[in-house]
N, C-alpha and C positions, 0 to 999 in steps of 0.2 A: 187148251181153252175146253167152253162149257155154252150150253142151250141149248135148244130145239130150234128148227124152223118157226117163225112164227107165223099165224095166218097174217094174210094184208090186212084186215081191221086192228088186229094189235098193234101192227107195225106201224099204220098209218095214227093210230093214238101216240104212242111211242113219239112219232117225229113231230106230233104237233105238241105235245107237252116240252121237246126239246126246245122247238120254234118259240114257243110263248116264253121259257125263262130265259132265252139268247136275246129277246126283244125286252127283255129289262136289266139285262146284264151291264156292267160296264167293262165292255171289252177295251184293250188297250191296240193302241198303236204304236206299231215297234218301232224302238229307233234306228237311223242309220247306222249307228254306233253297235260294235258288235259284243264288248261287253255288257253296255245296257240293253240289247236285245234280249241274251240272254239271264238275265237278271228279271227281264220285266216275263219272259217265256216262263222262268220260276214260279213268279207270283201268280199267273194265271192258271201253271198246274195247282198250285192249291185252291185257288177259286172253284176250280173245274172238283176238283177231287171233295170237296167239302161239298159239293151241293150234289156230287152223286155220278158225273159225268165223265168219272175216269175208272180205268178196269171195269168196264161193261161189260164184256165177253170173259170176265176171268171170273173162276169159282166165288161163292159168297164166304165160304170157309177162309179163305187166305183175304180177304178183304176188297172182294168184287164186288160184282152186280147179279152174277149170275143168267145171264143172258147172251145173247147169241152175236155173231158175226153179224149178222144182219143189222141187230138193234145197231152196232157200233157205226157198221156203214152207214145207216140213217141219220144216228148223231152227226159223224164228221160232215154229210151233204149238208145238213142245217147249220156247221159251222163256215161251210161256203157260199151259201146263203148270206147268212151275217156278214161276210169277213171279215170272221173271225179265226187267232191263229191256233196250230193245235196245242196240246201240253207241253211242256217240256219233256227230257226223258224219251227221246223216240226210240235209242237203241235200248232202254228198259224194257219201256212199253210193247214193243213189235219188235224187239230182234233175241236178245239175250234173254227177255224174262218167259217168252212162251217155252226156250230149252230149259232154264230154272226150274217151271213150272212142272215138267214132263219129266225130270229127271231127277229133280230134288227130292232130297231125305224129308221126312214130315218134320224136322229137326232146320234143315236149310230153306223149308218153303216158311217154316214161323218165322225165321228170323228174316229173310231177305226181300218176303215179298210184298209185306204192307209197307216199308219204308219205301219199297218200288213204288207201289202204288199211287203215293201219298204224295212223291216230290222230296221226301226228304233224303232221298240217295239216290243220285242219278247215276249211271252207267256209264261205259264203254265198252268197245269191244278192240282188245291188243292180239289181232291174229296176224296181222302181215308183218314182215320184215322188208331189209333191205334187199335180200335174195328170195324172197319167198312172199311172194304177191301173188299173182293166177297160178303160180305151183307151190300152193299153200305147203305139201307135204315137205317141202325144203326147209321147214322151220328147223333154228338152231338154237332158239333161248333154251337153255338146261334148265331144268328141274332135279335136283340130288335129292335124293326121299332118303328120309329115316323113319323109324318107329311112330315119331309125333311129328315130324315137318319135314317139309318142301322146301326148297332153299334154290331161289329162282335166280337168276344169272343171263341179261339178252339185251336184244334190242328191237324193239316193235316200232311201224313206220305209219304213217295214213291213220292214225288213230284220231276216229271223230269226237267230240268237243271234249278230249280226258282235258283241257285246263278244269272244264266246269262239273267232270265229274266224281264222286265220293270210292266210286268200287269197280273194278273191269274184269272181264272173263279174258283168262289171257290161256294160249294155249301154250305149253314146254311141251318139250322132250325128255320124258322120264325115264326112257328106255333108249339109249342110245345102241345099243345093239338091234333092236328090232327093226324088220325093215320099213318102206317108209313113212307110209299111214300107218301104220302102228309104235306102238310105243311113245302116243303123245297123250295129253292130260289135259283134263279141261280144269279151270283150277280159279276161282273166285277171290281176289285180291283185293284188298283196303288201299284205295292210292294216299293214303296218309303214312303207309309203313316204311319205316328205315330204309335206305337202297333205293325207293322209288323218287328218278326224276321227271316230271313232263317238259317239253322242249316244244311250244310252239312254232310250228310251221305256216307263214304268212301266204297268204296264197295270192291268186294272178290280182283276184277281186279285191285284195284288201283285208278280208278278212283272218282269222286265224284260228280255224275251226278244226283243220288237221292240227298232229302235233305226234312229237316222236317220243316215245316212252323207254327211258332205260330202268334195268333190273341190274340192280350190283347187290348179290348176297341178299337178297329178298326173304324173311323166312316166312314161310304163311304154314299154319296149322294143317296137317292133312283131312281135317273135318271137311277144310272148302275147298276137296277136290268133287265135283259135279260126274256124277254114275262113277264109271269103272275106273281104279286108276291104270293107265296106258291103253284105256278105249276112249279117247276122246274126238277120236276122228268123225266117227258117227254122231256126236254129238256137236262138233262144229259143221259138219253138212246140216243137222237139223238147226242150226240157227242160222246158216246161210240162204236154206230154203224160206224160213222167215222174212231175213231182210229183203229177200227178192220177191215175194207173193204178200207178207203182208205187210212189209214198209210202205211197198208200192201203194196200198191204198192211204197213207197218209201222203206220200207225195202227190197223188193224182189231186188232193184235196186242195193243197199247197198252189199246185198249179193252176186249177180252176178259179182260185182267189185272185192268182195274178193277171187269169185272161179277162176278169169280170174287171179289174180294176184299168186295164188296158182299153176293154169295149167303152168305157166311163170317160175316158181319158179322149179317144177321139169321138165322141158325143160333145166334148165339151170346148174341143180343141177346131172345131171346123168343119169343113164337107171333107168328108172321104170319096177319094176316087175309086172306079169299079176296081183297078187291079186291089188295090187295098183291101176294096171290101169282098173280092174272091180270096184273098188270101186267112183274112177273119174267117169267113166260112169254110174251108177248108181245115184250119187248126179248132174251130170249132167243133168240127164232124168227129175230127180226130178224139176231142177231148171225149164225147159220147159214146163212141166207139171203147174207148177205154174204159167208162164209166159201166158200159155192160159189162165188159171183162170182169169190173170191180165184183159183180155182182155171181159171177162164177167164182170167182175166189172166198165171196166171203160162203158162199155154199163150201165148198174146197174145205173151211177152217170148220166147219160145223162139222163136217163128214171125218176130220182127221185128215184129210190128204194133205198134210205138208210133213219132211217135204215132198216135193214132186216135179218132175219135171217141165212141169205146168207151171212153174215159178218162174224158170226160164222166160218163159213169153211175158211174163208179166214185168221182168224185170227189161224185156226188151222193148216191149211197149213205154212201158216207163221212160227208159230213156230217149227215145225218140219223139214221144210226145214233149218229153219237157224241153228239150232244145228247140221244139216249134215253136212253143210256146214261149219260150225265153228270146228266141230268133225275133217271133213277132212284137213282144213288149222294146227290146231293143229298134226294132226298124220304124213300128208306127207310131211305139208309146214314149219316143227315148225323149231325148234333147229337145228336138225341132218342137212339140207339142209340147209338153211340161216346161222350157224357157216362156211359155207364152204366158203363164199366169197359171195354167192348168193343172192342179196338185191334186189328182182321187186318193181316196185312201188309201195309205200305205204305198204310194207310188212316185214316188219322189224320184231326180232323174239320178241321183248317187244308188237307189237302190235297184235302178231298170238295168244301170251298166252293171252293178254288181252280181246281179241277177243273171244277166246272160253268162255273164265270165264263170259263175259257177255253175249251170245248165253245159257249156262246153264238154264237162267232167264227165255229164250225166253217161254216158255209152264207154266209159271208161270203171269208175268207182263199182264196188259190189260185184265186178265178173263184169269182165268186157264184152262188148256187145259179139264180139268175134266167137267169146267162148258160149255165149247164150245161144249161137245160130248153132256152133256144133253141137252143144247139148241138145237141144230140139231136132236137130239133122237124126244123131244118134238115138237116141233114147222115147223121141216120140212119133218121127216118122221111118223108124227101123232104117236108117241109113247104112253102109258099112263107114267102118272106124277110117278118117286118112290117116296116110302114112307119112 
């Protein structure tokens, strides 16, 4: 990423410009239906891109704005203030994209980055497998290498937004004789390639955000290997660092919008008990602490300190805060109050229930809370490895 740390005056001016633009923008209210919601987010992505609000911290030479993570954070805060959704393409913008920018060749950047930023291409991340989730080094998806191509065969699972994606970053084992965490390559695959099958997984909340992806003799040009052949583990760790750090900023904003909607619903729903008020205050404090952490994360992004063990702190705080927010929405802003006729923007009874169920997985996806605590203990606190 790019951009120097801005002065307070520069950031205030940028924030004011974002607020003025959002005040006149036609902000979409997202439908409850998953497919309609995905289309609305993609359309909104296009609106934001055309107005210069996507790729804020990406270099100007690849189509970004050439600013800093602090500018991105300021704009995200203004999105939350306006109750506006984030752009589509979270995996491309915050997870896979930064790794592509860091390790890609000039030709790869020229080919992939501008369509990623514009929303023309939405990305997903094919890492986990049925028997290789937390132990990602055990992945079995095979890539047979020839002079010109890699032929991929295997099965990925828990792939977010694969039904909406055009491209995916796939980890494949290209050297079966290498040690466990070596011999893995990071390959960019067009999901329209012959032999790719995407099968939605309907989650507990009724959405089909997760997917299985099957690769049956999928032929991919060798020029689509990101980084060195057989050297994909380092890139995978970079991507996971962005997922735990940079992506946490996006989710924090989305959680703040849910919280604001809950508070509006409580105001419209009548008297609030002392116990309820205390719980709202507790969640508010958690969000404020997470916001302060986000500013530290933004500075780490400016300093190039990603991936880092601090990413695990971001992921752990995100997970626990998200569950607190969604639990509050379900308990205090759910059926009882919404059924009375109050419907704050974006907070139908269905969306409350769906978000609550989704939030239950926050301490599992992207690296479980137990794994994050282990990483924090060993790599930040210097505690001995467990036996």
